[in-house]
Backbone as JSON, one array per atom type, in Angstrom:
{
  "sequence": "XXXXXXXXXXXXXXXXXXXXXXXXXXXXXXXXXXXXXXXXXXXXXXXXXXXXXXXXXXXXXXXXXXXXXXXXXXXXXXXXXXXXXXXXXXXXXXXXXXXXXXXXXXXXXXXXXXXXXXXXXXXXXXXXXXXXXXXXXXXXXXXXXXXXXXXXXXXXXXXXXXXXXXXXXXXXXXXXXXXXXXXXXXXXXXXXXXXXXXXXXXXXXXXXXXXXXXXXXXXXXXXXXXXXXXXXXXXXXXXXXXXXXXXXXXXXXXXXXXXXXXXXXXXXXXXXXXXXXXXXXXXXXXXXXX",
  "N": [[84.86, 212.05, 149.45], [87.75, 211.44, 147.52], [90.98, 212.91, 147.87], [92.58, 214.95, 145.38], [95.66, 214.32, 144.12], [98.47, 216.08, 143.02], [100.77, 215.0, 141.65], [99.9, 212.46, 140.89], [97.8, 213.15, 139.15], [99.27, 214.55, 137.22], [100.96, 212.56, 136.13], [99.07, 210.91, 134.96], [98.44, 212.31, 132.71], [100.63, 212.05, 131.16], [102.94, 209.78, 129.51], [102.88, 207.73, 131.28], [101.72, 204.63, 132.59], [99.08, 203.59, 134.51], [99.12, 201.05, 136.74], [97.9, 200.12, 139.07], [95.93, 201.33, 141.8], [95.05, 202.69, 145.01], [93.04, 204.29, 147.38], [93.4, 204.93, 150.7], [91.58, 204.77, 153.83], [92.5, 206.81, 155.42], [93.15, 208.79, 153.67], [95.59, 208.75, 152.47], [97.21, 207.82, 149.47], [98.06, 205.15, 147.27], [99.93, 204.27, 144.38], [100.7, 202.36, 141.58], [102.94, 202.41, 138.95], [103.96, 202.33, 135.47], [106.45, 203.44, 133.26], [107.96, 204.79, 130.26], [110.24, 206.13, 128.02], [109.71, 209.04, 128.44], [109.26, 212.42, 129.53], [109.0, 214.27, 132.4], [107.75, 216.84, 134.48], [107.17, 217.77, 137.76], [105.38, 219.55, 140.24], [104.22, 219.62, 143.38], [101.28, 219.58, 145.52], [101.64, 218.15, 147.78], [103.33, 215.45, 149.55], [105.55, 213.01, 148.14], [106.52, 209.68, 148.13], [108.58, 207.58, 146.49], [109.27, 204.37, 145.22], [111.52, 202.54, 143.3], [110.64, 199.73, 141.61], [111.27, 197.89, 139.61], [113.71, 197.8, 136.99], [114.63, 201.05, 135.7], [117.2, 202.0, 135.4], [117.87, 203.76, 133.42], [116.79, 206.19, 134.14], [116.63, 209.62, 134.59], [117.43, 212.5, 136.52], [116.89, 215.95, 136.66], [119.36, 218.24, 137.45], [121.13, 221.13, 138.86], [123.5, 220.81, 137.53], [123.08, 219.43, 135.25], [121.6, 216.49, 133.64], [121.27, 213.72, 135.72], [121.75, 210.29, 136.5], [120.99, 207.27, 138.4], [119.27, 205.46, 139.18], [117.43, 202.37, 139.84], [116.34, 199.06, 140.81], [114.8, 199.14, 144.02], [115.77, 201.61, 144.73], [114.95, 204.77, 146.16], [112.97, 207.76, 145.97], [112.31, 210.87, 147.44], [110.02, 213.33, 147.41], [109.31, 216.31, 148.58], [106.49, 218.33, 149.61], [105.64, 221.05, 147.5], [108.11, 221.04, 146.27], [109.94, 221.09, 143.19], [110.54, 219.02, 140.44], [112.25, 217.48, 137.69], [112.15, 214.85, 135.32], [113.65, 212.46, 133.22], [112.76, 209.79, 131.53], [114.22, 207.22, 130.07], [114.09, 204.58, 129.45], [112.54, 201.43, 130.39], [110.6, 201.66, 133.38], [109.4, 200.65, 136.42], [107.49, 201.62, 139.11], [106.4, 202.6, 142.42], [104.26, 204.83, 144.0], [103.69, 206.64, 147.03], [101.39, 208.85, 148.24], [100.98, 211.64, 150.34], [99.99, 214.08, 152.83], [100.91, 217.2, 154.54], [99.28, 217.23, 156.77], [98.88, 214.52, 157.34], [101.45, 213.82, 158.24], [101.67, 215.51, 160.49], [99.61, 214.48, 162.06], [100.63, 211.95, 162.71], [102.91, 212.72, 164.11], [101.72, 213.95, 166.34], [100.29, 211.82, 167.46], [102.18, 209.82, 168.0], [104.48, 211.01, 169.19], [103.38, 212.92, 170.78], [103.59, 215.59, 170.12], [103.19, 218.69, 168.43], [104.19, 220.06, 165.84], [104.36, 223.04, 163.85], [105.01, 222.6, 161.24], [106.4, 219.87, 159.43], [109.31, 219.5, 157.93], [110.29, 217.74, 155.2], [113.18, 216.08, 153.86], [114.55, 216.38, 150.59], [115.12, 213.63, 148.51], [116.97, 211.7, 146.18], [117.26, 208.88, 144.19], [118.09, 207.29, 146.38], [118.98, 204.89, 148.97], [117.39, 202.7, 151.25], [117.0, 200.29, 153.53], [114.82, 199.76, 155.25], [112.65, 201.14, 154.13], [112.5, 199.82, 151.65], [111.89, 197.2, 152.55], [109.36, 197.54, 153.8], [107.79, 198.35, 151.63], [108.09, 196.13, 149.83], [107.46, 193.8, 151.32], [104.95, 194.31, 152.38], [103.31, 196.39, 151.03], [103.62, 195.7, 148.31], [103.1, 193.08, 148.43], [100.47, 192.23, 148.44], [97.05, 192.17, 147.25], [95.75, 195.17, 146.26], [93.12, 195.86, 145.79], [91.58, 194.21, 147.25], [89.55, 194.28, 149.97], [90.06, 193.06, 152.4], [92.75, 193.34, 152.75], [93.3, 195.92, 153.5], [93.92, 196.67, 156.09], [96.54, 195.78, 156.38], [97.75, 197.42, 154.43], [97.26, 200.02, 155.46], [98.64, 199.86, 157.87], [101.33, 199.46, 157.02], [101.7, 201.86, 155.61], [101.51, 203.77, 157.65], [103.78, 203.03, 159.14], [105.76, 203.62, 157.27], [105.54, 206.45, 157.02], [106.13, 207.17, 159.63], [108.79, 206.37, 159.72], [109.88, 208.12, 157.82], [109.54, 210.61, 159.12], [111.2, 210.22, 161.31], [113.76, 209.86, 160.19], [114.15, 211.44, 157.89], [113.38, 214.08, 158.19], [112.96, 217.48, 159.41], [112.72, 217.51, 162.12], [114.03, 216.1, 165.17], [113.39, 213.44, 166.56], [113.24, 210.83, 168.89], [111.99, 207.56, 168.74], [109.39, 206.75, 170.97], [109.72, 204.61, 173.82], [108.06, 201.5, 174.12], [106.66, 199.55, 176.45], [105.43, 196.51, 177.7], [102.15, 195.0, 177.31], [98.72, 195.27, 176.11], [96.15, 196.0, 178.48], [94.28, 193.39, 180.15], [91.49, 193.89, 180.02], [91.21, 195.86, 177.98], [92.39, 194.48, 175.84], [90.62, 192.3, 175.58], [88.28, 193.65, 174.77], [89.15, 194.7, 172.29], [89.69, 192.35, 170.83], [87.15, 191.21, 170.78], [85.85, 193.16, 169.3], [87.16, 192.92, 166.83], [86.38, 190.29, 166.07], [83.67, 190.7, 165.77], [83.56, 192.27, 163.56], [84.65, 191.2, 161.25], [83.74, 191.06, 158.65], [84.12, 193.52, 157.62], [86.34, 196.02, 156.13], [88.74, 196.4, 158.13], [90.78, 198.89, 159.75], [94.01, 200.03, 160.9], [93.9, 202.4, 162.38], [91.27, 202.38, 163.25], [91.19, 200.12, 164.94], [93.09, 200.91, 166.83], [91.73, 203.05, 167.89], [89.76, 201.78, 169.37], [91.18, 201.04, 171.55], [91.92, 203.43, 172.54], [94.43, 204.5, 171.85], [97.44, 205.64, 170.18], [98.18, 204.72, 166.77], [100.76, 203.73, 166.53], [101.54, 203.05, 169.21], [99.49, 201.26, 169.84], [99.86, 199.16, 167.93], [102.33, 198.09, 168.72], [101.88, 197.38, 171.39], [99.82, 195.57, 171.1], [101.13, 193.53, 169.69], [102.92, 192.76, 171.7], [101.13, 191.59, 173.47], [99.86, 189.57, 171.95], [101.73, 188.34, 170.36], [101.75, 188.53, 167.63], [101.37, 190.72, 164.81], [98.74, 193.22, 164.48], [97.42, 193.12, 161.9], [98.11, 190.57, 161.06], [96.89, 188.98, 162.99], [94.18, 189.59, 162.54], [93.82, 188.54, 159.93], [94.27, 185.86, 160.51], [92.06, 185.3, 162.12], [90.02, 185.72, 160.27], [90.5, 183.58, 158.55], [90.11, 181.4, 160.26], [87.38, 181.68, 160.88], [86.37, 181.4, 158.31], [87.05, 178.73, 157.67], [85.52, 177.35, 159.58], [82.93, 177.99, 158.7], [82.91, 176.97, 156.11], [83.13, 174.22, 156.57], [81.07, 173.76, 158.42], [78.63, 174.68, 157.44], [76.18, 175.12, 154.79], [76.37, 177.3, 153.26], [76.83, 179.38, 150.36], [80.08, 179.65, 148.83], [80.87, 182.16, 147.99], [79.33, 183.79, 149.58], [80.35, 183.18, 152.09], [82.94, 184.17, 151.75], [82.46, 186.96, 151.6], [81.4, 187.36, 154.14], [83.63, 187.0, 155.63], [85.18, 189.14, 155.07], [86.26, 189.37, 152.51], [86.31, 190.71, 149.34], [86.77, 189.6, 146.92], [86.33, 186.53, 145.38], [88.3, 184.88, 144.32], [90.62, 185.79, 145.54], [89.99, 185.19, 148.17], [89.92, 182.38, 148.0], [92.6, 181.84, 147.39], [93.92, 182.81, 149.69], [92.78, 181.15, 151.6], [93.71, 178.62, 150.81], [96.45, 179.03, 151.22], [96.47, 179.2, 153.97], [95.32, 176.79, 154.9], [96.03, 174.72, 153.21], [94.36, 173.6, 151.32], [91.8, 174.41, 148.92], [88.7, 176.25, 149.54], [86.53, 174.91, 148.28], [87.61, 172.37, 147.86], [88.01, 171.5, 150.51], [85.38, 171.46, 151.43], [84.29, 169.5, 149.77], [85.74, 167.3, 150.62], [84.75, 166.93, 153.15], [82.21, 166.2, 152.71]],
  "CA": [[85.53, 212.23, 148.16], [89.19, 211.32, 147.66], [91.79, 214.07, 147.53], [93.31, 214.89, 144.12], [97.09, 214.54, 144.32], [99.01, 216.68, 141.8], [101.67, 214.11, 140.92], [99.06, 211.42, 140.3], [97.09, 213.72, 137.99], [100.26, 214.89, 136.19], [101.4, 211.33, 135.46], [97.98, 210.38, 134.13], [98.42, 213.06, 131.46], [101.87, 211.74, 130.45], [102.97, 208.43, 128.95], [102.86, 206.75, 132.36], [100.58, 203.7, 132.62], [98.68, 203.28, 135.87], [98.89, 199.61, 136.9], [97.0, 199.88, 140.2], [95.9, 202.43, 142.77], [94.08, 202.55, 146.09], [92.96, 205.38, 148.35], [93.12, 204.38, 152.02], [90.59, 205.54, 154.58], [93.19, 207.98, 155.97], [93.38, 209.77, 152.62], [96.83, 208.39, 151.79], [96.96, 207.08, 148.23], [99.13, 204.37, 146.66], [99.77, 204.12, 142.94], [101.75, 201.6, 140.9], [103.08, 202.97, 137.61], [105.0, 201.95, 134.51], [106.71, 204.51, 132.31], [108.99, 204.49, 129.26], [110.43, 207.22, 127.04], [108.85, 210.14, 128.85], [109.9, 213.49, 130.28], [107.95, 214.74, 133.3], [108.07, 217.82, 135.52], [106.1, 217.8, 138.76], [105.42, 220.39, 141.43], [103.05, 219.01, 144.01], [100.66, 220.11, 146.73], [101.69, 217.03, 148.72], [104.6, 214.72, 149.58], [105.55, 211.77, 147.37], [107.58, 208.72, 148.37], [108.61, 206.7, 145.32], [110.23, 203.26, 145.21], [111.72, 201.86, 142.02], [110.37, 198.31, 141.82], [112.04, 197.15, 138.6], [114.36, 198.64, 135.95], [114.92, 202.4, 136.18], [118.61, 202.34, 135.26], [117.97, 204.88, 132.49], [115.96, 207.29, 134.62], [117.51, 210.76, 134.85], [116.87, 213.6, 137.29], [117.51, 217.21, 136.26], [120.04, 218.94, 138.53], [121.79, 222.35, 138.35], [124.69, 220.44, 136.77], [122.68, 218.6, 134.14], [120.83, 215.3, 133.93], [122.03, 212.69, 136.44], [120.99, 209.08, 136.8], [121.39, 206.52, 139.59], [118.12, 204.65, 139.53], [117.5, 200.93, 139.78], [115.43, 198.44, 141.79], [114.9, 199.45, 145.44], [116.13, 203.01, 144.97], [113.76, 205.57, 146.47], [113.01, 209.22, 145.83], [111.38, 211.56, 148.33], [109.74, 214.64, 146.84], [108.47, 217.03, 149.55], [105.48, 219.27, 149.12], [106.08, 222.3, 146.86], [109.37, 220.89, 145.53], [109.75, 220.88, 141.75], [111.55, 218.12, 139.91], [112.07, 217.06, 136.29], [112.62, 213.48, 135.13], [113.75, 211.97, 131.85], [112.67, 208.32, 131.6], [114.71, 206.82, 128.76], [113.86, 203.14, 129.27], [111.47, 200.94, 131.25], [110.63, 201.97, 134.81], [108.25, 200.25, 137.24], [107.65, 202.3, 140.39], [105.2, 202.75, 143.25], [104.2, 206.09, 144.74], [102.82, 206.88, 148.17], [101.08, 210.27, 148.33], [100.44, 212.04, 151.63], [99.99, 215.53, 153.06], [101.46, 217.68, 155.81], [98.39, 216.85, 157.86], [99.18, 213.13, 157.7], [102.67, 213.82, 159.05], [101.37, 216.13, 161.79], [98.8, 213.54, 162.83], [101.51, 210.92, 163.25], [103.73, 213.38, 165.12], [100.92, 214.16, 167.54], [99.85, 210.56, 168.06], [103.3, 209.02, 168.47], [105.4, 211.75, 170.06], [102.63, 213.9, 171.55], [104.1, 216.9, 169.76], [102.42, 219.24, 167.31], [104.95, 221.11, 165.16], [103.59, 223.75, 162.82], [105.29, 221.92, 159.96], [107.5, 218.91, 159.42], [109.97, 219.65, 156.64], [110.97, 216.53, 154.72], [114.34, 216.27, 153.0], [114.42, 215.84, 149.23], [116.05, 212.53, 148.27], [116.9, 211.19, 144.82], [118.02, 207.63, 143.96], [118.69, 206.89, 147.66], [118.72, 203.51, 149.4], [117.01, 202.54, 152.65], [116.49, 198.93, 153.67], [113.51, 199.74, 155.92], [111.65, 201.55, 153.14], [112.37, 198.71, 150.71], [111.22, 196.06, 153.19], [107.95, 197.85, 154.0], [107.15, 198.3, 150.31], [108.07, 194.81, 149.19], [106.82, 192.78, 152.15], [103.56, 194.63, 152.72], [102.56, 197.09, 149.99], [103.66, 194.97, 147.03], [102.84, 191.66, 148.67], [99.05, 191.9, 148.53], [96.12, 192.75, 146.28], [95.26, 196.43, 146.79], [91.68, 196.0, 145.61], [90.91, 193.33, 148.2], [89.32, 195.03, 151.2], [90.65, 192.37, 153.56], [94.16, 193.72, 152.86], [93.47, 197.34, 153.8], [94.59, 196.82, 157.39], [97.97, 195.64, 156.08], [98.19, 198.61, 153.71], [97.27, 201.19, 156.35], [99.71, 199.66, 158.84], [102.6, 199.71, 156.35], [101.78, 203.29, 155.29], [101.82, 204.47, 158.9], [105.18, 202.74, 159.46], [106.6, 204.37, 156.33], [105.55, 207.88, 157.39], [106.88, 207.27, 160.89], [110.21, 206.26, 159.36], [110.28, 209.38, 157.16], [109.65, 211.66, 160.14], [112.34, 209.95, 162.19], [115.06, 209.83, 159.51], [114.28, 212.34, 156.74], [112.63, 215.3, 158.48], [113.67, 218.54, 160.13], [112.64, 217.23, 163.56], [114.92, 215.05, 165.67], [112.63, 212.78, 167.6], [113.5, 209.41, 169.11], [110.74, 206.83, 168.95], [109.17, 206.47, 172.39], [109.77, 203.19, 174.19], [106.78, 200.89, 174.45], [106.9, 198.36, 177.27], [104.19, 195.89, 178.17], [101.07, 194.84, 176.35], [97.43, 195.85, 176.45], [95.53, 195.45, 179.69], [93.33, 192.32, 179.8], [90.18, 194.46, 179.68], [91.31, 196.49, 176.66], [92.65, 193.43, 174.86], [89.38, 191.56, 175.36], [87.38, 194.5, 173.97], [89.68, 194.78, 170.92], [89.5, 191.05, 170.18], [85.71, 191.07, 170.52], [85.52, 194.08, 168.2], [87.66, 192.31, 165.61], [85.53, 189.15, 165.71], [82.34, 191.19, 165.39], [83.64, 193.11, 162.36], [85.5, 190.56, 160.25], [83.2, 191.28, 157.31], [84.45, 194.88, 157.2], [87.77, 196.3, 155.9], [89.27, 197.04, 159.33], [92.02, 199.66, 159.61], [94.8, 200.14, 162.14], [93.39, 203.54, 163.13], [90.02, 201.95, 163.86], [91.49, 199.24, 166.07], [93.75, 201.72, 167.84], [90.69, 203.85, 168.54], [89.07, 200.94, 170.36], [92.03, 201.0, 172.75], [92.25, 204.82, 172.89], [95.88, 204.63, 171.73], [97.94, 205.95, 168.84], [98.41, 203.52, 165.97], [102.11, 203.24, 166.86], [101.53, 202.39, 170.52], [98.59, 200.11, 169.79], [100.45, 198.05, 167.18], [103.41, 197.47, 169.49], [101.32, 196.75, 172.59], [99.07, 194.39, 170.65], [102.11, 192.48, 169.42], [103.4, 192.28, 173.0], [100.1, 190.75, 174.08], [99.4, 188.45, 171.11], [102.9, 187.79, 169.65], [101.61, 188.75, 166.19], [100.91, 192.07, 164.48], [97.28, 193.27, 164.34], [96.93, 192.66, 160.6], [98.27, 189.12, 161.0], [95.85, 188.38, 163.83], [92.89, 189.73, 161.85], [93.77, 187.56, 158.84], [94.15, 184.54, 161.13], [90.67, 185.15, 162.54], [89.21, 185.57, 159.05], [90.69, 182.22, 158.05], [89.47, 180.47, 161.19], [85.94, 181.78, 160.66], [86.07, 180.85, 156.99], [87.11, 177.27, 157.75], [84.37, 176.88, 160.34], [81.73, 178.12, 157.9], [83.0, 176.05, 154.97], [82.88, 172.87, 157.07], [79.88, 173.63, 159.24], [77.41, 175.23, 156.84], [76.0, 174.91, 153.35], [76.34, 178.62, 152.63], [77.67, 179.5, 149.16], [81.43, 180.1, 149.16], [80.95, 183.62, 147.78], [78.72, 184.39, 150.77], [81.32, 183.03, 153.17], [84.03, 185.1, 151.47], [82.02, 188.3, 151.99], [81.24, 187.38, 155.6], [84.97, 187.01, 156.24], [85.87, 190.36, 154.71], [86.91, 189.3, 151.2], [85.46, 191.17, 148.25], [87.12, 188.81, 145.74], [86.27, 185.09, 145.65], [89.58, 184.26, 143.97], [91.58, 186.13, 146.6], [89.58, 184.39, 149.32], [90.35, 181.0, 147.76], [94.07, 181.79, 147.48], [94.28, 182.98, 151.1], [92.32, 179.95, 152.3], [94.65, 177.55, 150.5], [97.72, 179.32, 151.88], [96.32, 178.96, 155.4], [94.87, 175.43, 155.25], [96.59, 173.7, 152.31], [93.36, 173.21, 150.32], [90.85, 175.48, 148.63], [87.43, 176.04, 150.24], [85.72, 173.88, 147.6], [88.23, 171.06, 148.13], [87.74, 171.12, 151.89], [83.95, 171.12, 151.55], [84.09, 168.21, 149.1], [86.35, 166.24, 151.44], [83.93, 166.74, 154.35], [80.85, 165.79, 152.3]],
  "C": [[87.05, 212.21, 148.35], [89.89, 212.59, 147.21], [92.45, 213.86, 146.17], [94.77, 215.24, 144.38], [97.72, 214.97, 142.99], [99.86, 215.71, 140.99], [100.89, 213.0, 140.23], [98.37, 211.95, 139.04], [98.06, 214.07, 136.87], [100.68, 213.64, 135.41], [100.31, 210.75, 134.57], [97.89, 211.09, 132.78], [99.67, 212.82, 130.62], [101.78, 210.34, 129.85], [102.82, 207.35, 130.02], [101.57, 205.92, 132.33], [100.3, 203.34, 134.08], [98.34, 201.79, 135.96], [97.88, 199.32, 138.0], [97.01, 201.11, 141.09], [94.85, 202.13, 143.83], [94.18, 203.78, 146.98], [92.56, 204.78, 149.7], [92.16, 205.29, 152.78], [91.19, 206.81, 155.19], [93.34, 209.11, 154.96], [94.7, 209.57, 151.92], [96.48, 207.57, 150.55], [98.22, 206.36, 147.77], [98.86, 204.25, 145.18], [100.97, 203.39, 142.37], [101.77, 202.01, 139.44], [104.11, 202.21, 136.79], [105.18, 203.12, 133.57], [107.9, 204.14, 131.43], [109.04, 205.65, 128.28], [109.49, 208.4, 127.33], [109.68, 211.17, 129.59], [108.8, 214.19, 131.08], [108.51, 215.78, 134.26], [106.89, 217.89, 136.46], [106.41, 218.83, 139.84], [104.12, 220.11, 142.16], [102.57, 219.74, 145.25], [100.68, 219.07, 147.85], [103.1, 216.44, 148.71], [104.46, 213.42, 148.78], [106.76, 210.94, 147.75], [107.5, 207.69, 147.25], [109.66, 205.62, 145.5], [110.3, 202.67, 143.82], [111.6, 200.36, 142.27], [111.17, 197.44, 140.86], [112.56, 198.14, 137.57], [114.69, 200.02, 136.53], [116.36, 202.84, 136.02], [118.82, 203.55, 134.34], [116.97, 205.98, 132.85], [116.88, 208.42, 135.08], [116.74, 211.87, 135.57], [117.61, 214.88, 136.91], [118.07, 217.92, 137.49], [120.63, 220.24, 137.98], [123.0, 222.05, 137.48], [124.36, 219.51, 135.61], [121.89, 217.37, 134.59], [121.71, 214.23, 134.57], [121.16, 211.47, 136.67], [121.6, 208.35, 138.0], [120.27, 205.63, 140.06], [118.39, 203.17, 139.4], [116.56, 200.36, 140.82], [115.8, 198.78, 143.23], [115.51, 200.82, 145.74], [114.85, 203.79, 145.26], [114.04, 207.04, 146.24], [111.95, 209.8, 146.75], [111.23, 212.99, 147.82], [108.78, 215.39, 147.76], [107.46, 217.94, 148.86], [106.13, 220.56, 148.63], [107.45, 222.19, 146.2], [109.04, 220.64, 144.06], [110.88, 220.0, 141.23], [111.2, 217.71, 138.49], [112.78, 215.74, 136.08], [112.6, 213.12, 133.65], [113.83, 210.44, 131.91], [113.01, 207.78, 130.22], [114.56, 205.33, 128.48], [112.79, 202.72, 130.27], [111.7, 201.34, 132.71], [109.32, 201.54, 135.45], [108.46, 200.87, 138.62], [106.31, 202.42, 141.1], [105.31, 204.04, 144.04], [103.29, 205.97, 145.95], [102.64, 208.39, 148.27], [100.46, 210.58, 149.68], [100.58, 213.56, 151.78], [100.72, 215.89, 154.35], [100.6, 217.24, 156.98], [98.61, 215.41, 158.29], [100.42, 213.06, 158.6], [102.42, 214.42, 160.43], [100.57, 215.18, 162.67], [99.68, 212.46, 163.47], [102.41, 211.51, 164.33], [102.99, 213.56, 166.43], [100.61, 212.84, 168.25], [101.01, 209.75, 168.65], [104.14, 209.76, 169.5], [104.7, 212.77, 170.96], [103.2, 215.3, 171.36], [103.36, 217.38, 168.52], [103.2, 220.38, 166.65], [104.09, 221.8, 164.1], [103.82, 223.12, 161.45], [106.44, 220.96, 160.17], [108.11, 218.96, 158.02], [110.7, 218.35, 156.28], [112.15, 216.9, 153.84], [114.03, 215.72, 151.61], [115.51, 214.79, 149.02], [115.85, 212.01, 146.85], [117.81, 209.98, 144.68], [118.74, 207.16, 145.23], [118.31, 205.44, 147.97], [118.39, 203.5, 150.89], [116.34, 201.18, 152.8], [115.12, 198.86, 154.3], [112.41, 200.12, 154.94], [111.42, 200.42, 152.14], [111.58, 197.56, 151.31], [109.72, 196.33, 153.37], [107.18, 197.83, 152.68], [106.99, 196.86, 149.85], [107.33, 193.76, 150.03], [105.34, 193.04, 152.39], [102.8, 195.28, 151.57], [102.51, 196.3, 148.69], [103.28, 193.5, 147.19], [101.37, 191.29, 148.74], [98.25, 192.65, 147.48], [95.49, 194.01, 146.87], [93.74, 196.54, 146.73], [90.89, 195.1, 146.55], [90.78, 194.04, 149.54], [89.96, 194.38, 152.42], [92.11, 192.74, 153.77], [94.37, 195.16, 153.31], [94.1, 197.59, 155.16], [96.1, 196.71, 157.2], [98.5, 196.9, 155.41], [98.26, 199.84, 154.62], [98.38, 201.08, 157.39], [101.06, 199.99, 158.22], [102.77, 201.19, 156.03], [102.12, 204.11, 156.53], [103.28, 204.26, 159.29], [106.12, 203.5, 158.53], [106.67, 205.85, 156.71], [106.28, 208.1, 158.7], [108.38, 207.24, 160.62], [110.7, 207.54, 158.68], [110.47, 210.5, 158.18], [110.92, 211.46, 160.97], [113.67, 210.15, 161.49], [115.23, 210.87, 158.4], [113.49, 213.64, 156.94], [113.46, 216.26, 159.31], [113.64, 218.31, 161.63], [113.59, 216.11, 163.93], [114.25, 214.38, 166.85], [113.01, 211.31, 167.69], [112.17, 208.71, 169.36], [110.57, 206.5, 170.42], [109.2, 204.96, 172.66], [108.37, 202.71, 174.55], [107.07, 199.6, 175.2], [105.55, 197.82, 177.74], [103.14, 195.84, 177.09], [99.82, 195.58, 176.78], [96.9, 195.23, 177.74], [94.54, 194.36, 179.28], [91.96, 192.85, 179.36], [90.2, 195.05, 178.27], [91.52, 195.43, 175.58], [91.37, 192.65, 174.55], [88.41, 192.36, 174.5], [87.84, 194.57, 172.52], [89.42, 193.47, 170.18], [88.02, 190.81, 169.87], [85.28, 191.96, 169.37], [85.97, 193.49, 166.87], [86.74, 191.19, 165.15], [84.16, 189.6, 165.23], [82.35, 191.95, 164.07], [84.53, 192.51, 161.27], [85.01, 190.78, 158.83], [83.59, 192.64, 156.76], [85.94, 195.04, 156.95], [88.37, 197.08, 157.07], [90.56, 197.79, 159.04], [92.73, 199.72, 160.96], [94.27, 201.28, 163.0], [92.11, 203.17, 163.88], [90.27, 201.07, 165.08], [92.18, 200.0, 167.2], [92.75, 202.57, 168.6], [89.93, 203.07, 169.59], [89.85, 200.87, 171.66], [92.41, 202.38, 173.24], [93.76, 205.04, 172.89], [96.23, 205.13, 170.33], [98.14, 204.64, 168.09], [99.76, 202.89, 166.32], [102.09, 202.45, 168.17], [100.64, 201.15, 170.49], [99.24, 198.92, 169.1], [101.51, 197.33, 168.01], [102.87, 196.79, 170.75], [100.49, 195.52, 172.23], [100.02, 193.23, 170.37], [102.68, 191.9, 170.72], [102.41, 191.3, 173.61], [99.83, 189.47, 173.3], [100.52, 187.77, 170.33], [102.74, 187.83, 168.13], [101.14, 190.19, 165.98], [99.39, 192.07, 164.3], [96.77, 192.74, 163.0], [97.07, 191.16, 160.44], [97.2, 188.42, 161.83], [94.5, 188.44, 163.13], [92.77, 188.71, 160.72], [93.62, 186.15, 159.4], [92.7, 184.28, 161.56], [89.75, 185.0, 161.34], [89.29, 184.13, 158.54], [90.05, 181.19, 158.96], [87.95, 180.49, 161.02], [85.55, 181.16, 159.33], [86.06, 179.32, 157.03], [85.89, 176.71, 158.47], [83.09, 176.94, 159.51], [81.74, 177.19, 156.7], [82.62, 174.63, 155.41], [81.5, 172.74, 157.71], [78.6, 174.19, 158.66], [77.35, 174.87, 155.36], [75.95, 176.24, 152.6], [77.23, 178.65, 151.4], [79.04, 180.08, 149.54], [81.58, 181.6, 148.96], [80.36, 184.36, 148.98], [79.67, 184.31, 151.96], [82.48, 184.01, 152.98], [83.67, 186.51, 151.92], [81.9, 188.41, 153.5], [82.57, 187.44, 156.33], [85.81, 188.19, 155.76], [86.55, 190.36, 153.36], [85.93, 189.72, 150.11], [85.69, 190.38, 146.97], [87.12, 187.33, 146.11], [87.6, 184.42, 145.35], [90.63, 184.56, 145.03], [91.27, 185.34, 147.86], [90.09, 182.95, 149.17], [91.86, 180.87, 147.91], [94.53, 181.9, 148.93], [93.93, 181.72, 151.9], [93.3, 178.81, 152.06], [96.0, 177.77, 151.17], [97.65, 179.0, 153.37], [96.09, 177.48, 155.72], [95.35, 174.35, 154.3], [95.63, 173.2, 151.25], [92.47, 174.42, 150.04], [89.56, 175.23, 149.4], [86.58, 174.93, 149.6], [86.28, 172.49, 147.83], [87.94, 170.59, 149.54], [86.29, 170.7, 152.05], [83.67, 169.76, 150.91], [84.62, 167.06, 149.95], [85.49, 165.94, 152.67], [82.52, 166.25, 154.01], [80.62, 164.31, 152.57]]
}
């Protein structure tokens, strides 16, 4: 059962319109919202990282000195657990929230830095700018269909990178990211690649692949890239596309069946990905080979 996040539930009771949402296997939740002419106060049992995707110039935050604005595309707000904030949305605002807990932060701290602090205190940020946060949102979180299971590895990877960035730059701890040199051993790499090929029909996650190598997600992702020259989610998608092409050309299986076998729950998303990889749709390729 998915965790109920206070801010998500509060916004659903306001004027905010939920455009999309997904709960990842880790328990982290993403939500894309639109709001207009609304006043909201939130106090949450979790952390919220918000990126303004479009508009937001007339969004105001209540401060001890009155209502202050400073929003706009690519501005972010970080609302730590138990913080209370009030917002006056006076015009259009498109934004995306990432909801996580203290436990998510502790897990990353333990896996990456091998440290287990009792708590990681995040700084409250309002209308701030950070190129890394913007890039991770726009290139990964906003760049794919959240409801397509084949994209969940990309979503989980980007979410882990975002939380790692928050711990490193906006938390009470002062930890330097550990250096990662060298790739995976041939034995471990072979096992991981075999596991990927055997599970392409499933929505693989970064944590799952890292577990096959007995490494943290951070170390695994960097060592995998060292070995394969591509990120894990890119390699998995490449393998899905290679398998899909082989089945489209070499079998008479229905395209919807091939899509499912390659990890795609949506036939249209499968067709779009296939065309991006091979320049033609699955049906066009099959017709050309007939």
